[in-house]
PDB file of N, CA, C, O and CB in Angstrom:
ATOM      1  N   UNK A   1      18.825  62.787 -39.094  1.00  0.00           N
ATOM      2  CA  UNK A   1      18.971  63.035 -37.680  1.00  0.00           C
ATOM      3  C   UNK A   1      19.469  61.779 -36.968  1.00  0.00           C
ATOM      4  O   UNK A   1      20.448  61.841 -36.224  1.00  0.00           O
ATOM      5  CB  UNK A   1      17.647  63.505 -37.084  1.00  0.00           C
ATOM      6  N   UNK A   2      18.817  60.656 -37.182  1.00  0.00           N
ATOM      7  CA  UNK A   2      19.281  59.402 -36.590  1.00  0.00           C
ATOM      8  C   UNK A   2      20.150  58.677 -37.601  1.00  0.00           C
ATOM      9  O   UNK A   2      19.821  58.612 -38.785  1.00  0.00           O
ATOM     10  CB  UNK A   2      18.085  58.508 -36.146  1.00  0.00           C
ATOM     11  N   UNK A   3      21.264  58.131 -37.125  1.00  0.00           N
ATOM     12  CA  UNK A   3      22.109  57.372 -38.051  1.00  0.00           C
ATOM     13  C   UNK A   3      21.594  55.941 -38.141  1.00  0.00           C
ATOM     14  O   UNK A   3      21.190  55.339 -37.146  1.00  0.00           O
ATOM     15  CB  UNK A   3      23.599  57.393 -37.594  1.00  0.00           C
ATOM     16  N   UNK A   4      21.619  55.419 -39.354  1.00  0.00           N
ATOM     17  CA  UNK A   4      21.151  54.052 -39.561  1.00  0.00           C
ATOM     18  C   UNK A   4      22.266  53.084 -39.208  1.00  0.00           C
ATOM     19  O   UNK A   4      23.447  53.380 -39.395  1.00  0.00           O
ATOM     20  CB  UNK A   4      20.680  53.838 -41.022  1.00  0.00           C
ATOM     21  N   UNK A   5      21.880  51.934 -38.700  1.00  0.00           N
ATOM     22  CA  UNK A   5      22.849  50.900 -38.341  1.00  0.00           C
ATOM     23  C   UNK A   5      23.352  50.229 -39.610  1.00  0.00           C
ATOM     24  O   UNK A   5      22.562  49.837 -40.469  1.00  0.00           O
ATOM     25  CB  UNK A   5      22.223  49.854 -37.376  1.00  0.00           C
ATOM     26  N   UNK A   6      24.676  50.097 -39.725  1.00  0.00           N
ATOM     27  CA  UNK A   6      25.268  49.460 -40.899  1.00  0.00           C
ATOM     28  C   UNK A   6      25.669  48.030 -40.555  1.00  0.00           C
ATOM     29  O   UNK A   6      26.307  47.779 -39.533  1.00  0.00           O
ATOM     30  CB  UNK A   6      26.492  50.264 -41.407  1.00  0.00           C
ATOM     31  N   UNK A   7      25.288  47.109 -41.416  1.00  0.00           N
ATOM     32  CA  UNK A   7      25.597  45.697 -41.227  1.00  0.00           C
ATOM     33  C   UNK A   7      26.361  45.220 -42.459  1.00  0.00           C
ATOM     34  O   UNK A   7      25.969  45.509 -43.590  1.00  0.00           O
ATOM     35  CB  UNK A   7      24.293  44.847 -40.997  1.00  0.00           C
ATOM     36  N   UNK A   8      27.450  44.491 -42.239  1.00  0.00           N
ATOM     37  CA  UNK A   8      28.213  43.919 -43.345  1.00  0.00           C
ATOM     38  C   UNK A   8      27.891  42.436 -43.456  1.00  0.00           C
ATOM     39  O   UNK A   8      27.996  41.688 -42.484  1.00  0.00           O
ATOM     40  CB  UNK A   8      29.738  44.140 -43.146  1.00  0.00           C
ATOM     41  N   UNK A   9      27.498  42.027 -44.654  1.00  0.00           N
ATOM     42  CA  UNK A   9      27.169  40.628 -44.924  1.00  0.00           C
ATOM     43  C   UNK A   9      28.255  40.056 -45.823  1.00  0.00           C
ATOM     44  O   UNK A   9      28.568  40.628 -46.867  1.00  0.00           O
ATOM     45  CB  UNK A   9      25.752  40.486 -45.585  1.00  0.00           C
ATOM     46  N   UNK A  10      28.829  38.927 -45.420  1.00  0.00           N
ATOM     47  CA  UNK A  10      29.901  38.291 -46.192  1.00  0.00           C
ATOM     48  C   UNK A  10      29.314  37.344 -47.229  1.00  0.00           C
ATOM     49  O   UNK A  10      28.381  36.592 -46.948  1.00  0.00           O
ATOM     50  CB  UNK A  10      30.869  37.531 -45.262  1.00  0.00           C
ATOM     51  N   UNK A  11      29.877  37.392 -48.433  1.00  0.00           N
ATOM     52  CA  UNK A  11      29.448  36.530 -49.532  1.00  0.00           C
ATOM     53  C   UNK A  11      30.636  35.788 -50.120  1.00  0.00           C
ATOM     54  O   UNK A  11      31.780  36.226 -50.001  1.00  0.00           O
ATOM     55  CB  UNK A  11      28.742  37.348 -50.620  1.00  0.00           C
ATOM     56  N   UNK A  12      30.351  34.663 -50.754  1.00  0.00           N
ATOM     57  CA  UNK A  12      31.345  33.850 -51.448  1.00  0.00           C
ATOM     58  C   UNK A  12      30.894  33.697 -52.897  1.00  0.00           C
ATOM     59  O   UNK A  12      29.723  33.427 -53.163  1.00  0.00           O
ATOM     60  CB  UNK A  12      31.529  32.449 -50.757  1.00  0.00           C
ATOM     61  N   UNK A  13      31.833  33.870 -53.836  1.00  0.00           N
ATOM     62  CA  UNK A  13      31.536  33.660 -55.250  1.00  0.00           C
ATOM     63  C   UNK A  13      32.242  32.388 -55.696  1.00  0.00           C
ATOM     64  O   UNK A  13      33.460  32.260 -55.568  1.00  0.00           O
ATOM     65  CB  UNK A  13      31.979  34.887 -56.119  1.00  0.00           C
ATOM     66  N   UNK A  14      31.459  31.449 -56.221  1.00  0.00           N
ATOM     67  CA  UNK A  14      31.992  30.191 -56.742  1.00  0.00           C
ATOM     68  C   UNK A  14      31.983  30.265 -58.266  1.00  0.00           C
ATOM     69  O   UNK A  14      31.042  30.790 -58.862  1.00  0.00           O
ATOM     70  CB  UNK A  14      31.159  28.960 -56.230  1.00  0.00           C
ATOM     71  N   UNK A  15      33.041  29.735 -58.897  1.00  0.00           N
ATOM     72  CA  UNK A  15      33.133  29.782 -60.355  1.00  0.00           C
ATOM     73  C   UNK A  15      33.628  28.452 -60.906  1.00  0.00           C
ATOM     74  O   UNK A  15      34.544  27.837 -60.359  1.00  0.00           O
ATOM     75  CB  UNK A  15      34.064  30.918 -60.800  1.00  0.00           C
ATOM     76  N   UNK A  16      33.006  28.019 -61.999  1.00  0.00           N
ATOM     77  CA  UNK A  16      33.425  26.798 -62.686  1.00  0.00           C
ATOM     78  C   UNK A  16      34.596  27.132 -63.605  1.00  0.00           C
ATOM     79  O   UNK A  16      34.520  28.078 -64.389  1.00  0.00           O
ATOM     80  CB  UNK A  16      32.241  26.169 -63.494  1.00  0.00           C
ATOM     81  N   UNK A  17      35.671  26.367 -63.512  1.00  0.00           N
ATOM     82  CA  UNK A  17      36.840  26.602 -64.339  1.00  0.00           C
ATOM     83  C   UNK A  17      36.645  26.196 -65.789  1.00  0.00           C
ATOM     84  O   UNK A  17      37.398  26.633 -66.660  1.00  0.00           O
ATOM     85  CB  UNK A  17      38.005  25.872 -63.776  1.00  0.00           C
ATOM     86  N   UNK A  18      35.652  25.373 -66.061  1.00  0.00           N
ATOM     87  CA  UNK A  18      35.431  24.868 -67.417  1.00  0.00           C
ATOM     88  C   UNK A  18      34.481  25.762 -68.219  1.00  0.00           C
ATOM     89  O   UNK A  18      34.829  26.213 -69.310  1.00  0.00           O
ATOM     90  CB  UNK A  18      34.877  23.451 -67.360  1.00  0.00           C
ATOM     91  N   UNK A  19      33.292  26.018 -67.686  1.00  0.00           N
ATOM     92  CA  UNK A  19      32.297  26.796 -68.441  1.00  0.00           C
ATOM     93  C   UNK A  19      32.185  28.249 -67.974  1.00  0.00           C
ATOM     94  O   UNK A  19      31.572  29.062 -68.666  1.00  0.00           O
ATOM     95  CB  UNK A  19      30.940  26.132 -68.331  1.00  0.00           C
ATOM     96  N   UNK A  20      32.761  28.594 -66.821  1.00  0.00           N
ATOM     97  CA  UNK A  20      32.749  29.972 -66.343  1.00  0.00           C
ATOM     98  C   UNK A  20      31.504  30.377 -65.573  1.00  0.00           C
ATOM     99  O   UNK A  20      31.360  31.549 -65.225  1.00  0.00           O
ATOM    100  CB  UNK A  20      32.910  30.877 -67.485  1.00  0.00           C
ATOM    101  N   UNK A  21      30.599  29.444 -65.296  1.00  0.00           N
ATOM    102  CA  UNK A  21      29.387  29.770 -64.550  1.00  0.00           C
ATOM    103  C   UNK A  21      29.745  30.243 -63.136  1.00  0.00           C
ATOM    104  O   UNK A  21      30.565  29.624 -62.458  1.00  0.00           O
ATOM    105  CB  UNK A  21      28.442  28.546 -64.489  1.00  0.00           C
ATOM    106  N   UNK A  22      29.120  31.350 -62.697  1.00  0.00           N
ATOM    107  CA  UNK A  22      29.374  31.890 -61.363  1.00  0.00           C
ATOM    108  C   UNK A  22      28.112  31.830 -60.526  1.00  0.00           C
ATOM    109  O   UNK A  22      26.998  31.934 -61.040  1.00  0.00           O
ATOM    110  CB  UNK A  22      29.892  33.334 -61.446  1.00  0.00           C
ATOM    111  N   UNK A  23      28.310  31.659 -59.213  1.00  0.00           N
ATOM    112  CA  UNK A  23      27.192  31.625 -58.273  1.00  0.00           C
ATOM    113  C   UNK A  23      27.623  32.379 -57.019  1.00  0.00           C
ATOM    114  O   UNK A  23      28.709  32.147 -56.487  1.00  0.00           O
ATOM    115  CB  UNK A  23      26.762  30.145 -57.935  1.00  0.00           C
ATOM    116  N   UNK A  24      26.760  33.287 -56.550  1.00  0.00           N
ATOM    117  CA  UNK A  24      27.027  34.042 -55.324  1.00  0.00           C
ATOM    118  C   UNK A  24      26.163  33.461 -54.217  1.00  0.00           C
ATOM    119  O   UNK A  24      24.969  33.224 -54.404  1.00  0.00           O
ATOM    120  CB  UNK A  24      26.743  35.574 -55.517  1.00  0.00           C
ATOM    121  N   UNK A  25      26.782  33.232 -53.053  1.00  0.00           N
ATOM    122  CA  UNK A  25      26.038  32.703 -51.906  1.00  0.00           C
ATOM    123  C   UNK A  25      26.594  33.339 -50.644  1.00  0.00           C
ATOM    124  O   UNK A  25      27.655  33.963 -50.668  1.00  0.00           O
ATOM    125  CB  UNK A  25      26.130  31.140 -51.831  1.00  0.00           C
ATOM    126  N   UNK A  26      25.875  33.181 -49.544  1.00  0.00           N
ATOM    127  CA  UNK A  26      26.371  33.694 -48.270  1.00  0.00           C
ATOM    128  C   UNK A  26      27.594  32.903 -47.830  1.00  0.00           C
ATOM    129  O   UNK A  26      27.681  31.696 -48.058  1.00  0.00           O
ATOM    130  CB  UNK A  26      25.272  33.633 -47.190  1.00  0.00           C
ATOM    131  N   UNK A  27      28.531  33.589 -47.202  1.00  0.00           N
ATOM    132  CA  UNK A  27      29.768  32.984 -46.717  1.00  0.00           C
ATOM    133  C   UNK A  27      29.468  31.915 -45.669  1.00  0.00           C
ATOM    134  O   UNK A  27      28.596  32.097 -44.819  1.00  0.00           O
ATOM    135  CB  UNK A  27      30.700  34.058 -46.132  1.00  0.00           C
ATOM    136  N   UNK A  28      30.189  30.811 -45.733  1.00  0.00           N
ATOM    137  CA  UNK A  28      30.086  29.747 -44.732  1.00  0.00           C
ATOM    138  C   UNK A  28      31.430  29.602 -44.040  1.00  0.00           C
ATOM    139  O   UNK A  28      32.472  29.773 -44.672  1.00  0.00           O
ATOM    140  CB  UNK A  28      29.646  28.395 -45.378  1.00  0.00           C
ATOM    141  N   UNK A  29      31.421  29.290 -42.757  1.00  0.00           N
ATOM    142  CA  UNK A  29      32.668  29.064 -42.029  1.00  0.00           C
ATOM    143  C   UNK A  29      33.445  27.952 -42.721  1.00  0.00           C
ATOM    144  O   UNK A  29      32.882  26.908 -43.052  1.00  0.00           O
ATOM    145  CB  UNK A  29      32.393  28.704 -40.535  1.00  0.00           C
ATOM    146  N   UNK A  30      34.737  28.176 -42.940  1.00  0.00           N
ATOM    147  CA  UNK A  30      35.567  27.183 -43.606  1.00  0.00           C
ATOM    148  C   UNK A  30      35.819  27.491 -45.073  1.00  0.00           C
ATOM    149  O   UNK A  30      36.642  26.828 -45.705  1.00  0.00           O
ATOM    150  CB  UNK A  30      34.934  25.840 -43.485  1.00  0.00           C
ATOM    151  N   UNK A  31      35.123  28.492 -45.636  1.00  0.00           N
ATOM    152  CA  UNK A  31      35.374  28.873 -47.029  1.00  0.00           C
ATOM    153  C   UNK A  31      36.785  29.433 -47.161  1.00  0.00           C
ATOM    154  O   UNK A  31      37.184  30.309 -46.393  1.00  0.00           O
ATOM    155  CB  UNK A  31      34.328  29.913 -47.518  1.00  0.00           C
ATOM    156  N   UNK A  32      37.540  28.926 -48.135  1.00  0.00           N
ATOM    157  CA  UNK A  32      38.894  29.416 -48.405  1.00  0.00           C
ATOM    158  C   UNK A  32      39.023  29.677 -49.897  1.00  0.00           C
ATOM    159  O   UNK A  32      38.500  28.921 -50.716  1.00  0.00           O
ATOM    160  CB  UNK A  32      39.978  28.396 -47.921  1.00  0.00           C
ATOM    161  N   UNK A  33      39.727  30.759 -50.248  1.00  0.00           N
ATOM    162  CA  UNK A  33      39.932  31.091 -51.652  1.00  0.00           C
ATOM    163  C   UNK A  33      40.590  29.950 -52.404  1.00  0.00           C
ATOM    164  O   UNK A  33      41.479  29.275 -51.886  1.00  0.00           O
ATOM    165  CB  UNK A  33      40.772  32.345 -51.780  1.00  0.00           C
ATOM    166  N   UNK A  34      40.142  29.746 -53.623  1.00  0.00           N
ATOM    167  CA  UNK A  34      40.693  28.776 -54.576  1.00  0.00           C
ATOM    168  C   UNK A  34      40.551  27.316 -54.145  1.00  0.00           C
ATOM    169  O   UNK A  34      41.178  26.436 -54.735  1.00  0.00           O
ATOM    170  CB  UNK A  34      42.137  29.074 -54.801  1.00  0.00           C
ATOM    171  N   UNK A  35      39.737  27.052 -53.127  1.00  0.00           N
ATOM    172  CA  UNK A  35      39.512  25.655 -52.752  1.00  0.00           C
ATOM    173  C   UNK A  35      38.406  25.068 -53.632  1.00  0.00           C
ATOM    174  O   UNK A  35      37.469  25.767 -54.018  1.00  0.00           O
ATOM    175  CB  UNK A  35      39.139  25.535 -51.239  1.00  0.00           C
ATOM    176  N   UNK A  36      38.527  23.781 -53.941  1.00  0.00           N
ATOM    177  CA  UNK A  36      37.524  23.100 -54.757  1.00  0.00           C
ATOM    178  C   UNK A  36      36.285  22.840 -53.903  1.00  0.00           C
ATOM    179  O   UNK A  36      36.376  22.297 -52.802  1.00  0.00           O
ATOM    180  CB  UNK A  36      38.086  21.765 -55.342  1.00  0.00           C
ATOM    181  N   UNK A  37      35.131  23.235 -54.428  1.00  0.00           N
ATOM    182  CA  UNK A  37      33.896  23.143 -53.657  1.00  0.00           C
ATOM    183  C   UNK A  37      33.042  21.962 -54.103  1.00  0.00           C
ATOM    184  O   UNK A  37      32.589  21.168 -53.279  1.00  0.00           O
ATOM    185  CB  UNK A  37      33.102  24.434 -53.782  1.00  0.00           C
ATOM    186  N   UNK A  38      32.826  21.852 -55.402  1.00  0.00           N
ATOM    187  CA  UNK A  38      31.934  20.816 -55.929  1.00  0.00           C
ATOM    188  C   UNK A  38      32.153  20.666 -57.425  1.00  0.00           C
ATOM    189  O   UNK A  38      33.083  21.235 -57.996  1.00  0.00           O
ATOM    190  CB  UNK A  38      30.453  21.152 -55.629  1.00  0.00           C
ATOM    191  N   UNK A  39      31.267  19.881 -58.051  1.00  0.00           N
ATOM    192  CA  UNK A  39      31.260  19.757 -59.510  1.00  0.00           C
ATOM    193  C   UNK A  39      30.157  20.655 -60.053  1.00  0.00           C
ATOM    194  O   UNK A  39      29.115  20.834 -59.422  1.00  0.00           O
ATOM    195  CB  UNK A  39      31.049  18.265 -59.962  1.00  0.00           C
ATOM    196  N   UNK A  40      30.400  21.212 -61.225  1.00  0.00           N
ATOM    197  CA  UNK A  40      29.439  22.109 -61.874  1.00  0.00           C
ATOM    198  C   UNK A  40      28.187  21.334 -62.282  1.00  0.00           C
ATOM    199  O   UNK A  40      28.274  20.213 -62.784  1.00  0.00           O
ATOM    200  CB  UNK A  40      30.077  22.792 -63.110  1.00  0.00           C
ATOM    201  N   UNK A  41      27.018  21.949 -62.059  1.00  0.00           N
ATOM    202  CA  UNK A  41      25.750  21.318 -62.424  1.00  0.00           C
ATOM    203  C   UNK A  41      25.551  21.247 -63.936  1.00  0.00           C
ATOM    204  O   UNK A  41      24.908  20.323 -64.434  1.00  0.00           O
ATOM    205  CB  UNK A  41      24.596  22.074 -61.793  1.00  0.00           C
ATOM    206  N   UNK A  42      26.103  22.223 -64.671  1.00  0.00           N
ATOM    207  CA  UNK A  42      25.829  22.270 -66.107  1.00  0.00           C
ATOM    208  C   UNK A  42      26.855  21.536 -66.964  1.00  0.00           C
ATOM    209  O   UNK A  42      26.489  20.974 -67.996  1.00  0.00           O
ATOM    210  CB  UNK A  42      25.757  23.690 -66.549  1.00  0.00           C
ATOM    211  N   UNK A  43      28.146  21.522 -66.564  1.00  0.00           N
ATOM    212  CA  UNK A  43      29.147  20.920 -67.449  1.00  0.00           C
ATOM    213  C   UNK A  43      30.019  19.864 -66.776  1.00  0.00           C
ATOM    214  O   UNK A  43      30.876  19.274 -67.435  1.00  0.00           O
ATOM    215  CB  UNK A  43      30.026  21.991 -68.006  1.00  0.00           C
ATOM    216  N   UNK A  44      29.825  19.610 -65.486  1.00  0.00           N
ATOM    217  CA  UNK A  44      30.608  18.624 -64.737  1.00  0.00           C
ATOM    218  C   UNK A  44      32.060  19.050 -64.492  1.00  0.00           C
ATOM    219  O   UNK A  44      32.901  18.220 -64.149  1.00  0.00           O
ATOM    220  CB  UNK A  44      30.596  17.311 -65.473  1.00  0.00           C
ATOM    221  N   UNK A  45      32.352  20.345 -64.668  1.00  0.00           N
ATOM    222  CA  UNK A  45      33.689  20.870 -64.369  1.00  0.00           C
ATOM    223  C   UNK A  45      33.855  21.059 -62.872  1.00  0.00           C
ATOM    224  O   UNK A  45      32.933  20.798 -62.098  1.00  0.00           O
ATOM    225  CB  UNK A  45      33.932  22.204 -65.105  1.00  0.00           C
ATOM    226  N   UNK A  46      35.045  21.518 -62.463  1.00  0.00           N
ATOM    227  CA  UNK A  46      35.330  21.719 -61.040  1.00  0.00           C
ATOM    228  C   UNK A  46      35.002  23.161 -60.652  1.00  0.00           C
ATOM    229  O   UNK A  46      35.454  24.105 -61.300  1.00  0.00           O
ATOM    230  CB  UNK A  46      36.820  21.391 -60.721  1.00  0.00           C
ATOM    231  N   UNK A  47      34.216  23.322 -59.593  1.00  0.00           N
ATOM    232  CA  UNK A  47      33.828  24.639 -59.088  1.00  0.00           C
ATOM    233  C   UNK A  47      34.746  24.999 -57.925  1.00  0.00           C
ATOM    234  O   UNK A  47      34.897  24.227 -56.978  1.00  0.00           O
ATOM    235  CB  UNK A  47      32.324  24.659 -58.643  1.00  0.00           C
ATOM    236  N   UNK A  48      35.362  26.191 -58.007  1.00  0.00           N
ATOM    237  CA  UNK A  48      36.251  26.667 -56.945  1.00  0.00           C
ATOM    238  C   UNK A  48      35.750  28.012 -56.419  1.00  0.00           C
ATOM    239  O   UNK A  48      34.960  28.697 -57.070  1.00  0.00           O
ATOM    240  CB  UNK A  48      37.713  26.792 -57.461  1.00  0.00           C
ATOM    241  N   UNK A  49      36.224  28.371 -55.237  1.00  0.00           N
ATOM    242  CA  UNK A  49      35.872  29.663 -54.653  1.00  0.00           C
ATOM    243  C   UNK A  49      36.769  30.718 -55.280  1.00  0.00           C
ATOM    244  O   UNK A  49      37.992  30.668 -55.148  1.00  0.00           O
ATOM    245  CB  UNK A  49      36.018  29.650 -53.090  1.00  0.00           C
ATOM    246  N   UNK A  50      36.149  31.673 -55.964  1.00  0.00           N
ATOM    247  CA  UNK A  50      36.858  32.706 -56.705  1.00  0.00           C
ATOM    248  C   UNK A  50      37.062  33.971 -55.874  1.00  0.00           C
ATOM    249  O   UNK A  50      38.106  34.617 -55.971  1.00  0.00           O
ATOM    250  CB  UNK A  50      36.104  33.039 -57.976  1.00  0.00           C
ATOM    251  N   UNK A  51      36.058  34.331 -55.050  1.00  0.00           N
ATOM    252  CA  UNK A  51      36.106  35.605 -54.349  1.00  0.00           C
ATOM    253  C   UNK A  51      35.304  35.518 -53.059  1.00  0.00           C
ATOM    254  O   UNK A  51      34.270  34.852 -53.001  1.00  0.00           O
ATOM    255  CB  UNK A  51      35.574  36.740 -55.241  1.00  0.00           C
ATOM    256  N   UNK A  52      35.795  36.202 -52.020  1.00  0.00           N
ATOM    257  CA  UNK A  52      35.063  36.365 -50.762  1.00  0.00           C
ATOM    258  C   UNK A  52      35.043  37.860 -50.477  1.00  0.00           C
ATOM    259  O   UNK A  52      36.092  38.505 -50.454  1.00  0.00           O
ATOM    260  CB  UNK A  52      35.728  35.543 -49.565  1.00  0.00           C
ATOM    261  N   UNK A  53      33.855  38.413 -50.261  1.00  0.00           N
ATOM    262  CA  UNK A  53      33.747  39.854 -50.056  1.00  0.00           C
ATOM    263  C   UNK A  53      32.566  40.173 -49.156  1.00  0.00           C
ATOM    264  O   UNK A  53      31.745  39.303 -48.863  1.00  0.00           O
ATOM    265  CB  UNK A  53      33.605  40.585 -51.397  1.00  0.00           C
ATOM    266  N   UNK A  54      32.484  41.421 -48.719  1.00  0.00           N
ATOM    267  CA  UNK A  54      31.382  41.855 -47.871  1.00  0.00           C
ATOM    268  C   UNK A  54      30.626  43.005 -48.501  1.00  0.00           C
ATOM    269  O   UNK A  54      31.221  43.849 -49.172  1.00  0.00           O
ATOM    270  CB  UNK A  54      31.892  42.258 -46.502  1.00  0.00           C
ATOM    271  N   UNK A  55      29.326  43.046 -48.292  1.00  0.00           N
ATOM    272  CA  UNK A  55      28.477  44.148 -48.736  1.00  0.00           C
ATOM    273  C   UNK A  55      27.855  44.785 -47.503  1.00  0.00           C
ATOM    274  O   UNK A  55      27.333  44.095 -46.627  1.00  0.00           O
ATOM    275  CB  UNK A  55      27.374  43.658 -49.739  1.00  0.00           C
ATOM    276  N   UNK A  56      27.918  46.113 -47.447  1.00  0.00           N
ATOM    277  CA  UNK A  56      27.368  46.843 -46.312  1.00  0.00           C
ATOM    278  C   UNK A  56      25.966  47.336 -46.650  1.00  0.00           C
ATOM    279  O   UNK A  56      25.751  47.953 -47.693  1.00  0.00           O
ATOM    280  CB  UNK A  56      28.284  48.026 -45.924  1.00  0.00           C
ATOM    281  N   UNK A  57      25.024  47.062 -45.768  1.00  0.00           N
ATOM    282  CA  UNK A  57      23.648  47.527 -45.940  1.00  0.00           C
ATOM    283  C   UNK A  57      23.248  48.325 -44.700  1.00  0.00           C
ATOM    284  O   UNK A  57      23.680  48.036 -43.584  1.00  0.00           O
ATOM    285  CB  UNK A  57      22.667  46.326 -46.176  1.00  0.00           C
ATOM    286  N   UNK A  58      22.408  49.342 -44.931  1.00  0.00           N
ATOM    287  CA  UNK A  58      21.912  50.145 -43.810  1.00  0.00           C
ATOM    288  C   UNK A  58      20.548  49.626 -43.396  1.00  0.00           C
ATOM    289  O   UNK A  58      19.725  49.265 -44.237  1.00  0.00           O
ATOM    290  CB  UNK A  58      21.835  51.652 -44.186  1.00  0.00           C
ATOM    291  N   UNK A  59      20.318  49.592 -42.092  1.00  0.00           N
ATOM    292  CA  UNK A  59      19.034  49.118 -41.579  1.00  0.00           C
ATOM    293  C   UNK A  59      18.325  50.206 -40.851  1.00  0.00           C
ATOM    294  O   UNK A  59      17.222  49.995 -40.347  1.00  0.00           O
ATOM    295  CB  UNK A  59      19.214  47.928 -40.671  1.00  0.00           C
TER     296      UNK A  59
END
């Protein structure tokens, strides 16, 4: 009877080019695809932004 409110939450996926480790986190202003973010914690490789996407949840 009542429609639920839909909210879209933006996420960023970071991936290490050396070992392939991925991490999903909430989107931050300034995130750009394929930009270098940091060094990998496990192998010291370069971590880049692989994907930016949104997930819709009902409240």
